[in-house]
C-alpha positions as a Markdown table, in Angstrom:
| # | Residue | x | y | z |
|---|---|---|---|---|
| 1 | Met | -35.1 | -10.9 | 0.4 |
| 2 | Ala | -31.6 | -11.2 | -1.2 |
| 3 | Leu | -31.1 | -13.8 | -3.8 |
| 4 | Thr | -28.3 | -16.3 | -3.4 |
| 5 | Gly | -25.8 | -17.1 | -6.1 |
| 6 | Leu | -27.6 | -20.3 | -6.9 |
| 7 | Asp | -31.0 | -18.5 | -7.2 |
| 8 | Ile | -29.4 | -16.1 | -9.6 |
| 9 | Phe | -27.7 | -18.8 | -11.6 |
| 10 | Lys | -31.1 | -20.5 | -12.2 |
| 11 | Leu | -32.3 | -17.3 | -13.8 |
| 12 | Leu | -29.3 | -16.9 | -16.1 |
| 13 | Pro | -29.0 | -18.3 | -19.7 |
| 14 | Lys | -26.2 | -20.8 | -18.7 |
| 15 | Thr | -24.3 | -20.2 | -21.9 |
| 16 | Asn | -20.9 | -19.8 | -20.2 |
| 17 | Cys | -20.0 | -17.4 | -23.1 |
| 18 | Gly | -17.7 | -15.2 | -21.0 |
| 19 | Glu | -18.9 | -12.0 | -22.6 |
| 20 | Cys | -19.7 | -10.6 | -19.2 |
| 21 | Gly | -16.0 | -10.8 | -18.3 |
| 22 | Val | -16.4 | -13.9 | -16.1 |
| 23 | Pro | -15.7 | -17.4 | -17.5 |
| 24 | Thr | -18.9 | -19.1 | -16.3 |
| 25 | Cys | -22.5 | -18.2 | -15.6 |
| 26 | Met | -22.1 | -19.7 | -12.1 |
| 27 | Ala | -19.2 | -17.4 | -11.4 |
| 28 | Phe | -21.1 | -14.4 | -12.7 |
| 29 | Ala | -24.1 | -15.3 | -10.5 |
| 30 | Met | -21.8 | -15.4 | -7.5 |
| 31 | Lys | -20.5 | -11.9 | -8.4 |
| 32 | Leu | -24.0 | -10.6 | -8.8 |
| 33 | Ala | -25.0 | -12.1 | -5.4 |
| 34 | Ala | -22.0 | -10.4 | -3.8 |
| 35 | Lys | -22.9 | -7.1 | -5.6 |
| 36 | Asn | -19.6 | -7.0 | -7.4 |
| 37 | Ala | -21.2 | -7.0 | -10.9 |
| 38 | Glu | -24.1 | -5.6 | -12.8 |
| 39 | Leu | -26.7 | -7.8 | -14.6 |
| 40 | Ala | -26.3 | -5.5 | -17.6 |
| 41 | Ala | -22.9 | -7.2 | -18.3 |
| 42 | Cys | -24.8 | -10.3 | -19.4 |
| 43 | Pro | -26.0 | -9.7 | -23.0 |
| 44 | Tyr | -28.2 | -12.8 | -22.9 |
| 45 | Ala | -30.2 | -12.2 | -19.7 |
| 46 | Ser | -33.9 | -12.4 | -20.3 |
| 47 | Asp | -36.3 | -9.6 | -19.3 |
| 48 | Gln | -37.8 | -12.0 | -16.8 |
| 49 | Ala | -34.4 | -12.6 | -15.2 |
| 50 | Lys | -33.7 | -8.9 | -15.2 |
| 51 | Gln | -36.9 | -8.2 | -13.3 |
| 52 | Lys | -36.4 | -11.0 | -10.8 |
| 53 | Ile | -32.8 | -10.4 | -10.1 |
| 54 | Gly | -33.3 | -6.6 | -9.8 |
| 55 | Ala | -31.9 | -5.7 | -6.3 |
| 56 | Ala | -29.4 | -8.5 | -6.3 |
| 57 | Ser | -27.7 | -7.1 | -9.4 |
| 58 | Lys | -27.5 | -3.5 | -8.2 |
| 59 | Pro | -24.0 | -2.3 | -7.7 |
| 60 | Pro | -22.8 | -1.1 | -4.3 |
| 61 | Ile | -22.9 | 2.5 | -3.4 |
| 62 | Arg | -20.2 | 4.1 | -5.6 |
| 63 | Leu | -16.9 | 4.9 | -4.1 |
| 64 | Val | -16.3 | 8.6 | -3.3 |
| 65 | Lys | -12.9 | 9.9 | -2.1 |
| 66 | Ile | -12.9 | 13.2 | -0.2 |
| 67 | Gly | -9.7 | 15.1 | 0.5 |
| 68 | Pro | -6.2 | 15.8 | -0.8 |
| 69 | Pro | -4.0 | 12.9 | -1.9 |
| 70 | Gly | -2.4 | 11.2 | 1.1 |
| 71 | Ala | -5.2 | 12.3 | 3.4 |
| 72 | Glu | -8.2 | 11.0 | 1.4 |
| 73 | Val | -11.3 | 9.6 | 3.1 |
| 74 | Ala | -13.0 | 6.8 | 1.2 |
| 75 | Val | -16.8 | 6.5 | 1.5 |
| 76 | Gly | -19.1 | 4.0 | -0.1 |
| 77 | Asn | -18.4 | 0.9 | -2.2 |
| 78 | Glu | -19.8 | -1.3 | 0.6 |
| 79 | Thr | -22.9 | -3.3 | 0.9 |
| 80 | Val | -22.7 | -4.0 | 4.6 |
| 81 | Met | -25.7 | -2.5 | 6.4 |
| 82 | Phe | -25.1 | -3.8 | 9.9 |
| 83 | Arg | -21.8 | -4.1 | 11.8 |
| 84 | His | -22.5 | -7.7 | 12.9 |
| 85 | Glu | -22.7 | -8.9 | 9.3 |
| 86 | Lys | -19.1 | -8.2 | 8.4 |
| 87 | Thr | -16.3 | -5.7 | 9.1 |
| 88 | Phe | -16.6 | -2.5 | 7.2 |
| 89 | Val | -13.9 | -1.9 | 4.6 |
| 90 | His | -13.6 | 1.8 | 5.2 |
| 91 | Pro | -13.4 | 3.2 | 8.7 |
| 92 | Thr | -15.8 | 5.8 | 9.8 |
| 93 | Ala | -14.5 | 9.3 | 9.0 |
| 94 | Leu | -14.3 | 11.8 | 11.9 |
| 95 | Ala | -15.0 | 15.5 | 11.1 |
| 96 | Ile | -15.1 | 18.8 | 13.0 |
| 97 | Ala | -17.3 | 21.7 | 12.2 |
| 98 | Phe | -16.3 | 25.4 | 11.8 |
| 99 | Ser | -18.5 | 28.4 | 11.2 |
| 100 | Asp | -17.8 | 31.4 | 8.9 |
| 101 | Gly | -19.2 | 33.5 | 11.8 |
| 102 | Gln | -16.1 | 32.9 | 13.8 |
| 103 | Pro | -13.3 | 35.4 | 13.7 |
| 104 | Leu | -10.5 | 34.3 | 11.3 |
| 105 | Ser | -7.9 | 34.4 | 14.2 |
| 106 | Asp | -10.1 | 31.8 | 16.1 |
| 107 | Leu | -10.4 | 29.6 | 13.0 |
| 108 | Arg | -6.6 | 29.6 | 12.5 |
| 109 | His | -6.0 | 28.7 | 16.1 |
| 110 | Arg | -8.6 | 25.9 | 16.0 |
| 111 | Thr | -7.3 | 24.5 | 12.7 |
| 112 | Ala | -3.8 | 24.2 | 14.2 |
| 113 | Glu | -5.3 | 22.2 | 17.1 |
| 114 | Val | -7.1 | 20.0 | 14.5 |
| 115 | Arg | -3.9 | 19.2 | 12.7 |
| 116 | Glu | -2.4 | 17.9 | 15.9 |
| 117 | Tyr | -5.4 | 16.2 | 17.4 |
| 118 | Cys | -5.0 | 12.5 | 18.1 |
| 119 | Leu | -7.0 | 10.2 | 20.3 |
| 120 | Glu | -5.8 | 6.7 | 21.1 |
| 121 | Arg | -8.6 | 4.1 | 21.5 |
| 122 | Val | -8.0 | 0.4 | 21.9 |
| 123 | Gly | -4.5 | 0.7 | 20.4 |
| 124 | Glu | -5.8 | 2.6 | 17.4 |
| 125 | Gln | -4.8 | 6.2 | 16.7 |
| 126 | Leu | -7.9 | 8.3 | 15.7 |
| 127 | Arg | -7.3 | 11.6 | 13.9 |
| 128 | Leu | -9.8 | 14.0 | 12.4 |
| 129 | Asp | -10.3 | 13.3 | 8.7 |
| 130 | Leu | -12.5 | 16.1 | 7.5 |
| 131 | Ala | -13.4 | 19.7 | 8.2 |
| 132 | Leu | -16.9 | 21.1 | 7.7 |
| 133 | Val | -17.3 | 24.8 | 7.1 |
| 134 | Glu | -20.9 | 26.1 | 7.5 |
| 135 | Asn | -22.1 | 29.3 | 6.0 |
| 136 | Thr | -24.0 | 30.6 | 9.1 |
| 137 | Thr | -23.7 | 34.2 | 8.1 |
| 138 | Gly | -25.3 | 33.8 | 4.7 |
| 139 | Ala | -22.7 | 36.1 | 3.2 |
| 140 | Val | -20.3 | 35.1 | 0.4 |
| 141 | Gln | -17.0 | 36.7 | 1.5 |
| 142 | Pro | -16.9 | 35.5 | 5.1 |
| 143 | Phe | -17.6 | 32.0 | 3.9 |
| 144 | Val | -14.9 | 32.1 | 1.3 |
| 145 | Asp | -12.4 | 33.4 | 3.8 |
| 146 | Ala | -13.4 | 30.8 | 6.4 |
| 147 | Val | -13.0 | 28.0 | 3.8 |
| 148 | Lys | -9.5 | 29.2 | 2.8 |
| 149 | Ala | -8.4 | 29.5 | 6.4 |
| 150 | Val | -9.7 | 26.0 | 7.4 |
| 151 | Ala | -8.5 | 24.3 | 4.2 |
| 152 | Gly | -5.0 | 25.8 | 4.5 |
| 153 | Gly | -4.8 | 25.2 | 8.2 |
| 154 | Thr | -6.1 | 21.6 | 8.5 |
| 155 | Gly | -4.8 | 19.9 | 5.2 |
| 156 | Arg | -7.9 | 17.7 | 5.5 |
| 157 | Gly | -10.8 | 17.0 | 3.2 |
| 158 | Met | -13.5 | 19.7 | 3.2 |
| 159 | Ile | -17.3 | 19.6 | 3.5 |
| 160 | Leu | -18.9 | 22.8 | 2.6 |
| 161 | Met | -22.4 | 23.6 | 3.9 |
| 162 | Ser | -24.1 | 26.6 | 2.5 |
């Protein structure tokens, strides 16, 4: 069960020293409860507090950005597990898979289609964000050639599966 800000505050030393970067222990407790801070930032937290707060002080999943500047996809840095709790900060990324077993001419043709693909849904324009290239042949050179063709053709972030 997640601890509330008040539960966490009761476990903190209540010195209001500000060494954690927040002016009061109550404000720090609220940041811990929201998973926007780490307990390690408090130099005076007891071992007992560290043990009890545990999961509440863990930071969110680190932010990872995939793709070239201007076409980046952000993943992580969220604590929401279920859609009904809150709106997600980062939209779901859409990807398309390619295989290094396909002829390069087919890959070039399909990547051109990917660049132009757009689906309108409920007034929102959905475009493909990522391209996955899978090494189905098990060989190095076809995989390298496929990655180069897809990367150059789509201009999107790449997921490599080998």
